C-alpha positions in Angstrom: 67.1 -85.4 -139.8 67.6 -87.5 -136.6 70.8 -89.4 -135.9 72.7 -90.6 -132.9 72.2 -92.9 -129.9 71.5 -91.9 -126.3 71.1 -93.9 -123.2 68.4 -92.9 -120.7 66.1 -94.4 -118.1 62.3 -94.5 -117.6 61.3 -93.1 -114.2 58.7 -94.9 -112.0 55.9 -92.8 -113.5 56.8 -93.8 -117.1 58.5 -90.5 -118.0 61.7 -90.3 -120.1 63.9 -87.4 -121.0 64.0 -86.8 -124.8 67.5 -85.7 -125.9 67.6 -82.0 -126.6 68.7 -82.5 -130.2 65.7 -84.7 -130.8 63.3 -82.3 -129.1 64.4 -79.6 -131.5 63.3 -81.8 -134.5 60.2 -83.4 -132.9 58.8 -80.2 -131.5 56.9 -79.6 -128.2 54.2 -82.0 -129.3 54.8 -85.1 -131.4 53.3 -88.5 -132.2 54.6 -91.7 -130.5 53.4 -95.1 -131.7 54.2 -98.8 -131.8 57.1 -99.4 -134.1 58.6 -102.4 -135.8 61.1 -104.7 -134.1 59.5 -104.2 -130.7 60.5 -100.5 -130.3 58.5 -97.3 -130.4 58.5 -94.7 -133.3 58.3 -91.0 -132.6 57.4 -88.6 -135.5 57.2 -84.8 -135.7 53.7 -83.6 -136.4 54.7 -82.7 -140.0 56.3 -86.1 -140.6 53.3 -87.9 -139.1 50.9 -86.0 -141.4 53.1 -86.9 -144.4 53.2 -90.6 -143.4 49.4 -90.6 -142.7 48.8 -89.2 -146.2 50.9 -91.9 -147.8 49.1 -94.6 -145.9 45.7 -93.2 -147.0 46.7 -94.0 -150.6 47.1 -97.7 -149.9 44.3 -100.0 -150.9 42.2 -100.6 -147.8 40.7 -103.7 -149.4 44.1 -105.4 -148.9 44.0 -107.4 -145.6 47.7 -106.7 -144.8 47.3 -103.0 -145.4 44.4 -102.9 -143.0 46.3 -104.9 -140.4 49.4 -102.6 -140.6 47.3 -99.4 -140.4 45.4 -100.8 -137.4 48.7 -101.7 -135.7 50.3 -98.4 -136.5 47.4 -96.0 -135.6 45.9 -97.9 -132.6 49.1 -97.4 -130.7 49.5 -93.8 -131.6 49.4 -91.0 -129.0 50.3 -87.3 -128.9 53.2 -86.6 -126.5 53.9 -83.2 -125.0 57.3 -82.3 -123.7 57.3 -80.9 -120.2 59.5 -78.2 -118.8 62.2 -80.8 -117.8 62.3 -82.1 -121.4 60.4 -85.3 -120.5 57.5 -87.1 -122.0 55.1 -89.6 -120.4 55.0 -92.9 -122.3 51.6 -94.5 -121.9 51.5 -97.8 -120.1 50.4 -99.8 -123.3 53.4 -98.5 -125.2 55.8 -99.2 -122.4 54.5 -102.8 -122.2 54.7 -103.2 -126.0 58.4 -102.2 -126.1 59.2 -103.7 -122.7 60.4 -100.3 -121.4 61.1 -100.9 -117.8 64.1 -98.9 -116.8 67.2 -98.6 -119.1 66.4 -97.5 -122.7 68.2 -96.5 -125.9 66.8 -93.5 -127.9 68.1 -93.5 -131.4 67.8 -91.2 -134.4 66.8 -92.9 -137.7 66.6 -90.2 -140.3 62.9 -89.1 -140.3 62.0 -90.6 -136.9 63.2 -91.3 -133.4 63.1 -94.8 -132.0 62.8 -95.8 -128.3 64.2 -99.2 -127.4 64.6 -101.4 -124.3 68.3 -101.2 -123.9 68.9 -104.9 -123.9 66.7 -105.4 -126.9 68.6 -102.7 -128.8 71.9 -104.2 -127.8 70.8 -107.7 -129.0 69.3 -106.2 -132.2 72.5 -104.2 -132.9 74.8 -107.2 -132.2 77.4 -108.4 -134.7 75.4 -111.6 -135.2 72.3 -109.6 -136.2 73.7 -106.5 -137.9 76.6 -107.7 -140.0 77.7 -104.6 -142.0 78.7 -106.9 -144.9 75.3 -108.7 -145.0 73.5 -105.4 -144.9 75.6 -103.9 -147.6 74.9 -106.8 -149.9 71.2 -106.4 -149.4 71.4 -102.7 -149.9 73.2 -103.2 -153.2 70.2 -105.2 -154.4 68.1 -102.0 -153.8 70.6 -99.9 -155.8 72.2 -98.2 -152.9 
């Protein structure tokens, strides 16, 4: 399980240090892809395989299913952690998530998310993330 928030920077070559606690769970090689809300999602190989198997069960005849699967898989790449604990984020993924320098790396249960620091700060603001509003919506889901 991944949890916590870490602040890092992207170097001029597009490399970023993955927090050691996240490296333990992700492994030496893991999958990085376009996520929702303009961030990147990182999955361990095992979690990626599980997610892939779930997506394979969806009806490919559904236009929205096809669009989501294209979005999700077309941005996917395998990342390998170097000896300094860094990964190289491909240019297309850096552009998608607007990862220029300062970033936030957060743990979200079964995945890690990589955000532009300003985008994360705005998303995580009181205006957007009211705990009371979220709690009300979660109660509708039985949580």
